C-alpha positions as CSV (number, residue, x, y, z in Angstrom):
1,M,0.0,-0.4,0.0
2,L,1.4,3.2,-0.8
3,D,2.3,5.7,2.2
4,P,0.9,9.0,1.1
5,R,3.3,10.8,3.9
6,Y,5.5,10.9,1.3
7,W,4.8,13.0,-0.9
8,I,7.9,14.3,-2.8
9,K,8.1,16.5,-6.5
10,E,9.7,14.7,-9.0
11,V,10.4,16.1,-12.7
12,G,6.9,18.1,-12.1
13,N,4.4,15.1,-10.3
14,L,3.0,13.6,-7.3
15,S,5.3,11.1,-6.9
16,L,6.1,8.3,-3.3
17,G,9.6,8.3,-2.4
18,K,12.0,8.8,0.6
19,S,15.9,7.1,0.6
20,R,17.1,5.0,3.4
21,G,18.5,7.9,5.6
22,E,16.7,10.6,4.2
23,R,14.7,12.9,6.4
24,M,11.8,14.5,4.7
25,S,10.6,17.9,5.0
26,Y,7.7,19.7,3.4
27,K,9.8,21.9,1.7
28,K,10.1,18.9,-0.6
29,L,6.0,18.6,-1.4
30,E,5.1,20.0,-4.9
31,I,1.7,21.9,-2.7
32,W,3.8,23.8,0.2
33,Q,6.3,24.8,-3.1
34,L,3.8,26.2,-5.3
35,A,2.0,28.1,-2.7
36,R,5.2,29.3,-1.6
37,E,5.9,31.0,-4.8
38,L,2.3,32.1,-4.5
39,V,2.9,33.7,-0.9
40,I,5.8,35.7,-2.8
41,D,3.7,37.0,-5.8
42,I,0.9,37.3,-3.9
43,H,3.2,39.5,-1.3
44,K,4.6,41.6,-4.0
45,M,1.5,42.1,-6.0
46,T,0.0,43.9,-3.5
47,L,2.6,45.9,-2.6
48,N,3.6,46.9,-6.0
49,E,-0.1,46.9,-8.3
50,L,-2.2,47.8,-5.4
51,P,-3.7,51.2,-4.7
52,K,-2.1,53.0,-1.8
53,F,-6.2,52.3,0.4
54,E,-5.8,48.1,-0.8
55,M,-2.7,48.2,1.6
56,F,-3.9,47.7,4.8
57,E,-7.8,46.4,3.3
58,E,-8.1,43.9,0.5
59,G,-4.3,44.0,0.5
60,S,-3.7,42.6,3.7
61,Q,-7.1,40.4,4.2
62,I,-5.0,38.6,0.5
63,R,-1.8,38.2,2.1
64,K,-3.0,36.5,5.6
65,S,-4.7,34.2,3.2
66,S,-2.2,32.9,1.4
67,K,0.5,32.5,4.0
68,S,-2.1,30.7,5.5
69,V,-2.1,28.0,2.6
70,K,1.9,27.4,3.5
71,S,1.5,27.5,7.1
72,T,-1.3,25.1,6.8
73,I,0.2,23.1,4.4
74,V,3.5,22.8,7.1
75,E,1.2,22.0,9.9
76,G,-0.9,19.3,8.7
77,Y,3.2,17.6,7.1
78,G,3.8,18.1,11.0
79,R,0.7,15.9,12.0
80,R,1.2,13.6,9.0
81,R,1.8,10.2,11.2
82,Y,-2.1,10.8,12.7
83,K,-4.0,10.7,9.3
84,Q,-7.2,12.8,10.2
85,D,-5.8,15.3,11.3
86,F,-3.7,15.1,8.4
87,I,-6.4,15.5,6.3
88,R,-8.3,18.4,9.0
89,F,-4.9,20.5,8.3
90,L,-5.7,19.5,4.1
91,T,-8.3,20.6,4.5
92,Y,-7.7,24.2,5.9
93,A,-5.8,24.6,3.5
94,L,-7.4,24.4,0.8
95,A,-10.4,26.5,2.4
96,S,-7.4,29.4,2.6
97,N,-7.0,29.1,-0.9
98,D,-10.8,29.7,-1.7
99,E,-10.5,32.6,0.4
100,T,-7.5,33.6,-1.1
101,I,-8.9,32.9,-4.6
102,D,-11.7,35.3,-3.5
103,H,-9.7,37.9,-1.9
104,L,-8.0,37.8,-5.5
105,E,-11.7,38.2,-7.6
106,T,-12.7,40.9,-5.3
107,L,-9.4,43.0,-6.3
108,F,-10.2,42.4,-9.8
109,E,-13.6,42.9,-10.9
110,T,-13.3,46.3,-7.7
111,E,-10.5,47.3,-10.5
112,S,-8.0,47.3,-7.4
113,L,-5.9,45.3,-9.6
114,K,-6.2,46.3,-13.7
115,N,-3.1,43.9,-14.4
116,K,-5.1,41.6,-16.3
117,E,-1.7,39.1,-17.4
118,L,-0.4,38.6,-13.4
119,Y,-4.3,38.1,-12.5
120,D,-4.6,35.6,-15.0
121,S,-1.2,34.2,-14.0
122,L,-1.9,33.8,-10.0
123,H,-5.8,32.8,-10.2
124,G,-4.5,30.3,-12.7
125,R,-2.1,28.5,-10.1
126,S,-4.6,29.1,-7.4
127,E,-6.7,26.9,-9.4
128,V,-4.2,24.9,-10.0
129,L,-2.6,24.5,-6.5
130,G,-6.1,23.8,-5.3
131,K,-6.6,21.1,-7.4
132,K,-3.2,19.5,-5.8
133,L,-5.2,19.9,-2.0
134,N,-8.1,18.1,-3.1
135,N,-6.5,15.5,-5.0
136,M,-4.0,15.3,-2.1
137,I,-7.0,15.2,0.5
138,G,-8.5,11.5,-1.3
139,S,-4.6,10.6,-1.6
140,V,-4.1,10.8,2.2
141,E,-8.0,9.5,2.4
142,R,-7.3,6.4,0.7
143,E,-4.4,5.3,1.1
144,H,-3.0,6.4,4.4
145,L,-1.3,3.8,6.7
146,S,-2.5,4.7,10.3
């Protein structure tokens, strides 16, 4: 039976594996890597693309929700020995990702974010992250060994 406690990124795909003696890290999770890239790009977007009044309103909210996705993946990974905890934290990460998408859509629809190319990139990558989180949750539900 496959053990999703050891998901790593390999050649752009999620795969299973762990070498003898190698300590696994959440930093090898593709979902964490995608979340990290989004945190950085969303943070830069809020500083460089939004009107100043949005810095402490919707800008602050989207920074918090995007950082929550990444941090919650880390916390869930730390609890991966316990199937229900792992699933719970991955579900929290998915919910924060949905919140991030909602803030992004609000910024674009209200024309606070006018850069359509940047919006499309952030939105598309957030959607991909949501799908990967969903897939990971399903895999843990089906195949976790505990």
